[in-house]
Phi, psi and omega in degrees: 000132179255145177250124177252129183247356182270066177230147181285116177077002178247116184286328178206135178239118181268124184234130177293118184290352179274358176294155181302322177228081184294344178287317184220054180291322180205127180256135171214152178211163183252137179233150169233126182235130181288157181307136178077001184250169175240154172287326179192169181290158174301144187201176171234165175251148177283331183273156173283104181223162171243137178236132179239139179242140175229122182277123177270315184210140175100194182229138183231151169252122180251127179252129171233108189056239182263000181269136179241132176232149176254134180237147177237173179310135180090356179250165181206181179212147174240129190232139168282116188288354173281350175266142181298128181218151180207167189215130183219143176280119178251005181266179179269350182242167176302145177260127176241127179210162177248137177246132176238131180233134178218144351280148173069183185282159173288171176304142183305320182297331181290339178246018174071034182226166173270153182296132178287150175268125181233127176301135175080004178241134182222000000 
């Protein structure tokens, strides 16, 4: 079992090293967004990925292209990342949610980070 610690809001992620890609089989991170704010702008991914959101606490507005849905704690959404999507806190309290992306991580800019340098990956 390998432990990955470079995740946003996740102190340790235990990954079975026998997976085909133990570095990035499934990427997930935890976010907290203040009322009226976004974690990042609406965007698309260049890679064929699926992104799933699960609301832990608060209320969110999820945009997929021109469609808007409201989500509350205990609800979620699964998105084709080639479609423009965004996420915004519409509640009066902080929004806490988990994002899961497969395969591998979303683009670094989508999570407010610079791309990591990885040997053998280009």
